[in-house]
LUMRONU-102223 format. One record per residue (C-alpha): residue in one letter; x, y, z. Coordinates in steps of 0.5 Angstrom, whole numbers, padded with zeros to 4 digits, always signed. Last residue first. Layout:
// residues N
AXYZ ...
//
This chain:
// residues 559
X-0073+0012-0055 X-0077+0006-0053 X-0072+0002-0057 X-0066+0004-0054 X-0070+0003-0047 X-0070-0005-0049 X-0062-0005-0052 X-0061-0002-0044 X-0064-0008-0041 X-0071-0010-0039 X-0074-0014-0034 X-0082-0015-0034 X-0082-0022-0033 X-0080-0020-0026 X-0088-0017-0024 X-0086-0010-0023 X-0086-0008-0016 X-0079-0005-0016 X-0077-0004-0024 X-0074-0010-0026 X-0067-0009-0029 X-0062-0012-0034 X-0058-0009-0033 X-0053-0004-0028 X-0051+0003-0031 X-0046+0007-0033 X-0047+0014-0032 X-0041+0017-0028 X-0036+0014-0032 X-0030+0009-0029 X-0025+0011-0025 X-0022+0004-0022 X-0018+0006-0015 X-0014+0000-0014 X-0013-0001-0006 X-0007-0005-0003 X-0006-0009+0003 X+0000-0014+0002 X+0002-0020-0001 X+0006-0016-0007 X+0004-0021-0013 X-0004-0020-0011 X-0003-0013-0012 X+0002-0013-0018 X-0003-0018-0022 X-0009-0014-0020 X-0005-0007-0023 X-0002-0011-0029 X-0009-0014-0031 X-0013-0007-0031 X-0008-0001-0034 X-0011-0004-0041 X-0018-0002-0039 X-0016+0005-0038 X-0017+0010-0032 X-0013+0006-0026 X-0010+0009-0020 X-0006+0005-0016 X-0005+0005-0007 X+0000+0001-0003 X-0002+0002+0004 X-0001+0005+0011 X-0006+0009+0013 X-0003+0015+0009 X-0002+0011+0002 X-0010+0009+0003 X-0012+0016+0004 X-0008+0018-0002 X-0010+0014-0007 X-0018+0015-0005 X-0016+0023-0007 X-0022+0026-0004 X-0023+0033-0007 X-0030+0033-0009 X-0035+0030-0015 X-0039+0026-0011 X-0045+0027-0014 X-0052+0024-0011 X-0054+0029-0006 X-0061+0031-0011 X-0059+0028-0018 X-0066+0030-0021 X-0065+0026-0028 X-0073+0026-0028 X-0074+0021-0022 X-0075+0014-0025 X-0070+0012-0030 X-0064+0017-0028 X-0065+0018-0021 X-0066+0011-0021 X-0058+0010-0023 X-0056+0016-0019 X-0059+0012-0013 X-0054+0006-0016 X-0049+0010-0017 X-0048+0014-0012 X-0043+0018-0016 X-0036+0020-0017 X-0036+0014-0021 X-0030+0011-0017 X-0030+0003-0017 X-0025+0002-0012 X-0022-0004-0012 X-0018-0007-0004 X-0015-0012-0005 X-0013-0016+0002 X-0006-0018+0005 X-0006-0016+0012 X-0001-0013+0014 X-0003-0014+0021 X-0003-0006+0022 X-0003-0005+0015 X-0010-0008+0014 X-0013-0004+0021 X-0011+0002+0018 X-0015+0000+0012 X-0021-0001+0017 X-0021+0007+0015 X-0025+0007+0009 X-0031+0005+0013 X-0036+0010+0010 X-0032+0013+0005 X-0031+0007+0001 X-0039+0005+0001 X-0039+0012-0004 X-0034+0010-0008 X-0037+0004-0010 X-0033-0002-0007 X-0030-0009-0009 X-0027-0012-0003 X-0022-0018-0005 X-0019-0023-0002 X-0014-0029-0005 X-0014-0035-0001 X-0009-0038+0003 X-0010-0033+0010 X-0018-0036+0010 X-0020-0034+0017 X-0016-0027+0016 X-0018-0026+0010 X-0025-0027+0011 X-0025-0023+0017 X-0020-0017+0013 X-0025-0018+0007 X-0032-0018+0012 X-0028-0010+0015 X-0028-0008+0008 X-0034-0010+0005 X-0039-0007+0010 X-0039+0000+0009 X-0046+0001+0006 X-0050-0004+0009 X-0055-0008+0004 X-0059-0010+0011 X-0062-0017+0007 X-0056-0018+0002 X-0050-0016+0005 X-0044-0019+0001 X-0039-0025+0001 X-0039-0029-0005 X-0033-0035-0004 X-0037-0038+0002 X-0039-0044-0004 X-0035-0046-0010 X-0036-0045-0017 X-0037-0037-0017 X-0036-0034-0024 X-0035-0026-0023 X-0040-0022-0028 X-0046-0022-0025 X-0045-0022-0018 X-0040-0017-0018 X-0044-0013-0022 X-0049-0012-0018 X-0045-0010-0012 X-0041-0005-0016 X-0048-0002-0018 X-0049-0002-0010 X-0047-0005-0004 X-0040-0006-0001 X-0037-0012-0004 X-0033-0019-0002 X-0030-0023-0006 X-0026-0030-0004 X-0022-0032-0010 X-0021-0038-0014 X-0024-0036-0020 X-0018-0037-0024 X-0015-0031-0020 X-0013-0027-0027 X-0020-0029-0031 X-0025-0028-0026 X-0020-0021-0024 X-0021-0019-0031 X-0028-0020-0031 X-0030-0015-0025 X-0026-0010-0029 X-0029-0012-0035 X-0036-0011-0032 X-0034-0005-0027 X-0033-0001-0033 X-0027+0003-0037 X-0029+0004-0045 X-0031+0001-0051 X-0034-0006-0049 X-0040-0003-0047 X-0044-0008-0044 X-0047-0015-0044 X-0050-0021-0041 X-0053-0026-0046 X-0061-0026-0048 X-0061-0030-0054 X-0056-0035-0053 X-0059-0036-0045 X-0066-0036-0047 X-0064-0042-0053 X-0061-0046-0048 X-0067-0045-0044 X-0071-0048-0049 X-0066-0053-0051 X-0067-0055-0042 X-0075-0055-0043 X-0074-0059-0049 X-0070-0064-0047 X-0074-0065-0040 X-0071-0072-0038 X-0072-0075-0031 X-0069-0079-0026 X-0074-0081-0020 X-0073-0078-0014 X-0073-0083-0008 X-0065-0082-0005 X-0064-0075-0007 X-0070-0074-0003 X-0066-0076+0002 X-0059-0072+0002 X-0063-0067-0001 X-0067-0066+0006 X-0060-0067+0010 X-0056-0062+0006 X-0063-0057+0007 X-0063-0057+0014 X-0070-0059+0015 X-0078-0057+0014 X-0080-0060+0007 X-0086-0056+0003 X-0092-0056-0002 X-0096-0052-0006 X-0093-0047-0004 X-0096-0039-0002 X-0091-0034-0003 X-0088-0029+0002 X-0089-0033+0009 X-0091-0039+0006 X-0086-0043+0008 X-0081-0038+0012 X-0084-0039+0019 X-0081-0047+0018 X-0075-0045+0018 X-0070-0050+0015 X-0072-0049+0008 X-0075-0053+0002 X-0081-0049-0002 X-0084-0053-0008 X-0088-0049-0013 X-0093-0050-0018 X-0092-0046-0024 X-0096-0041-0028 X-0095-0035-0024 X-0088-0036-0023 X-0089-0029-0020 X-0094-0024-0021 X-0098-0023-0015 X-0092-0023-0012 X-0090-0017-0015 X-0082-0017-0016 X-0080-0024-0013 X-0072-0023-0012 X-0072-0017-0009 X-0077-0017-0005 X-0074-0024-0002 X-0077-0031-0003 X-0074-0034+0003 X-0069-0039+0000 X-0066-0045+0002 X-0068-0049-0004 X-0073-0046-0008 X-0077-0051-0013 X-0081-0047-0018 X-0085-0053-0023 X-0089-0051-0029 X-0084-0046-0032 X-0085-0039-0036 X-0084-0034-0031 X-0078-0037-0028 X-0075-0038-0035 X-0077-0031-0036 X-0073-0029-0030 X-0067-0033-0030 X-0066-0032-0038 X-0067-0024-0036 X-0062-0024-0032 X-0062-0022-0025 X-0062-0015-0023 X-0068-0015-0020 X-0070-0022-0019 X-0066-0028-0021 X-0058-0029-0021 X-0055-0034-0027 X-0058-0039-0031 X-0054-0044-0029 X-0055-0051-0033 X-0049-0050-0037 X-0045-0050-0031 X-0039-0044-0031 X-0043-0041-0025 X-0042-0048-0020 X-0048-0048-0015 X-0047-0046-0008 X-0042-0041-0011 X-0047-0035-0011 X-0053-0037-0006 X-0054-0030-0002 X-0055-0025-0008 X-0060-0030-0011 X-0059-0036-0015 X-0062-0040-0022 X-0062-0047-0023 X-0064-0051-0030 X-0067-0058-0029 X-0065-0065-0030 X-0069-0068-0025 X-0063-0072-0023 X-0058-0068-0025 X-0061-0062-0022 X-0060-0066-0015 X-0053-0068-0016 X-0052-0062-0016 X-0056-0059-0011 X-0053-0065-0006 X-0046-0063-0008 X-0047-0055-0006 X-0051-0058+0001 X-0047-0054+0005 X-0052-0052+0010 X-0050-0045+0010 X-0050-0044+0003 X-0055-0048+0001 X-0059-0043+0006 X-0057-0037+0001 X-0062-0038-0003 X-0063-0043-0010 X-0068-0044-0015 X-0069-0049-0018 X-0073-0049-0024 X-0079-0055-0027 X-0081-0056-0034 X-0084-0063-0035 X-0087-0063-0028 X-0091-0069-0026 X-0085-0073-0022 X-0083-0067-0019 X-0090-0065-0017 X-0090-0073-0014 X-0084-0073-0010 X-0086-0066-0007 X-0092-0070-0004 X-0089-0076-0002 X-0084-0072+0002 X-0090-0069+0005 X-0093-0075+0006 X-0087-0079+0009 X-0087-0072+0014 X-0083-0066+0016 X-0079-0063+0021 X-0072-0064+0020 X-0067-0063+0026 X-0059-0062+0023 X-0056-0063+0030 X-0052-0058+0033 X-0045-0060+0034 X-0043-0062+0042 X-0038-0057+0046 X-0033-0060+0051 X-0034-0058+0058 X-0029-0055+0062 X-0030-0054+0069 X-0029-0046+0072 X-0030-0045+0079 X-0032-0037+0080 X-0028-0031+0081 X-0031-0024+0080 X-0028-0019+0077 X-0031-0020+0070 X-0038-0021+0074 X-0036-0013+0076 X-0036-0011+0069 X-0043-0013+0068 X-0043-0018+0062 X-0047-0017+0055 X-0048-0023+0051 X-0051-0022+0044 X-0052-0027+0039 X-0052-0026+0031 X-0056-0031+0027 X-0056-0039+0024 X-0062-0042+0022 X-0062-0049+0026 X-0056-0048+0031 X-0050-0044+0029 X-0052-0038+0034 X-0055-0042+0039 X-0050-0047+0041 X-0045-0041+0041 X-0050-0037+0046 X-0051-0043+0050 X-0044-0044+0051 X-0043-0037+0054 X-0049-0037+0058 X-0047-0044+0061 X-0040-0040+0063 X-0043-0034+0066 X-0049-0037+0070 X-0044-0037+0077 X-0042-0031+0075 X-0048-0027+0076 X-0051-0021+0072 X-0050-0023+0065 X-0054-0020+0060 X-0056-0024+0054 X-0059-0023+0047 X-0062-0028+0042 X-0063-0029+0035 X-0062-0022+0034 X-0064-0016+0030 X-0070-0014+0035 X-0067-0015+0041 X-0061-0011+0039 X-0063-0004+0044 X-0066-0009+0049 X-0059-0013+0050 X-0055-0006+0049 X-0058-0003+0054 X-0053+0003+0054 X-0048+0006+0060 X-0043+0010+0058 X-0043+0014+0065 X-0048+0012+0069 X-0055+0013+0067 X-0057+0010+0073 X-0060+0003+0070 X-0054-0001+0072 X-0050+0002+0077 X-0050-0003+0083 X-0048-0009+0077 X-0042-0005+0075 X-0042-0002+0068 X-0043-0007+0062 X-0038-0011+0057 X-0040-0013+0051 X-0039-0020+0047 X-0042-0021+0040 X-0043-0028+0038 X-0044-0029+0030 X-0047-0034+0026 X-0050-0031+0020 X-0057-0031+0018 X-0056-0025+0012 X-0061-0021+0016 X-0058-0023+0023 X-0051-0021+0020 X-0053-0014+0017 X-0056-0013+0024 X-0050-0015+0028 X-0046-0010+0024 X-0051-0005+0024 X-0051-0005+0031 X-0043-0006+0034 X-0042+0002+0034 X-0048+0000+0040 X-0043-0003+0044 X-0037+0001+0043 X-0042+0007+0045 X-0044+0005+0051 X-0040-0001+0054 X-0035-0004+0051 X-0034-0009+0044 X-0032-0015+0042 X-0033-0019+0036 X-0033-0026+0035 X-0035-0031+0028 X-0037-0037+0029 X-0035-0043+0024 X-0037-0043+0016 X-0030-0041+0014 X-0032-0035+0009 X-0039-0033+0012 X-0036-0033+0019 X-0030-0029+0018 X-0034-0023+0014 X-0039-0024+0020 X-0033-0022+0025 X-0030-0017+0020 X-0036-0014+0019 X-0038-0013+0027 X-0030-0011+0029 X-0031-0006+0023 X-0037-0003+0026 X-0033-0003+0032 X-0028+0003+0030 X-0021+0003+0028 X-0020-0006+0028 X-0015-0010+0034 X-0015-0016+0031 X-0015-0021+0037 X-0011-0028+0036 X-0013-0033+0042 X-0008-0039+0043 X-0001-0035+0044 X-0005-0029+0046 X-0008-0032+0052 X-0005-0027+0058 X-0007-0021+0053 X-0013-0024+0053 X-0014-0024+0060 X-0013-0017+0060 X-0018-0015+0054 X-0024-0019+0058 X-0021-0015+0065 X-0021-0008+0061 X-0029-0009+0058 X-0031-0003+0061 X-0027+0002+0060 X-0025+0000+0054 X-0022-0005+0048 X-0024-0005+0041 X-0026-0012+0037 X-0025-0018+0033 X-0023-0025+0035 X-0019-0031+0032 X-0018-0037+0034 X-0024-0040+0037 X-0025-0047+0038 X-0032-0047+0042 X-0027-0049+0048 X-0022-0044+0047 X-0027-0038+0047 X-0030-0041+0054 X-0023-0041+0057 X-0023-0033+0055 X-0030-0031+0058 X-0028-0036+0065 X-0022-0032+0065 X-0026-0026+0065 X-0030-0029+0070 X-0024-0029+0075 X-0022-0036+0075 X-0022-0042+0081 X-0021-0049+0078 
//
């Protein structure tokens, strides 16, 4: 059938099973928005307050559902406003397709009004980028974009379409999309090498990364941990890939990881990295990381093998598929003494905080208790992010959404909106610091416009908490530009943007506020005022070995 380019875009979205897109219209993308208007019963469009919010919402939708997230923007500043969200998705391997429209083909390269080479701008932060100048390749390009976004190691793909292509007419033929294959690229010899290292190990440790979530390997990971009788730690990106209430679970590893995980990995004789890339925030000093251990790395991206840490054996492939094969071959082990020593570490070094006053860990624990660990938690970046990772017990994949690689302040609210749209039956809560919340708090208007029942918790300590923590510990308490003690009233802002607001200043007010917010089934902001000097512990100084992890008690012992 003969369709305009704009109509072809919409038909291709329907082909791919897209039910929701996030975006903001403008001049060059008007034809696509006109086509979306005619198909509004089939594709839900969420109008965000800012294009960055649309990118973060598409990202949150993708992380919460496992589907490809889609965002739309017009040319020039509309397209460049997507960049931070695209980079966030790229760093955390999130499948996303960003569709932008550009000026007419004859006007490209002439500094036309609102013209930007967005494909060039985003080249380093996308898996692939296209600029479509002919309508005859439009449908195939969009199909390729979705295939690339979700295959192998997922990531964002940009499709930029000139406005005249969206108006041109071409023959459209529907195509049923194929699911990407789970490709494994290891040899039997490599598998045997891994099996031998596992058989020889007396003190194995499993280190989980975000690939465990992406591949859907939670069941296989749990089975593997039982078979080799090993403790399990995780990264920020892997929360929920392993049951946070399991006896084997020792918490997060790295800069703000638990003492048990950091000390345990430092003393293990075999470290097995599953879908993890050995980020600097995890390994600290690479020369001293797991220095007593042989290292196995299983990852879908061959470029990650030996990139940050030299390994003794590796398997390249989809983690779910690789672990399924490994679990069939690995011999059942009994590492009783090792597991007993890990249990003693957990008893000796539990996570703890000052329980006298209102604090973020207490708030997180109350959210965990009230939601029974079943909520989808999104966060921004900083102290609250680490506390949310430490004190909420994630038991299922795709329930913790956070910017790990890029560390994007302002990510959480848009992501929470996207997650709630994608998982309407879940309670979705965004936890943000006051510094982060300022960056994209305008998206509360988006939540109120559609009555998206997110709960926005603002941990307000009137400072940039994590930066201040570093200034306290390493910069002689010189608080340069980190104090936010101004006249901004977040409750009034939320009410002005159409949301209910609750302010909490005492511990006894926390649970009633959360319960009320959940019962309202509408967008609610809860502002929680906490002390400015609360710190995230444990902590490893940048560049130090993770075995040198310290907490507040250690600091008191030094004073």
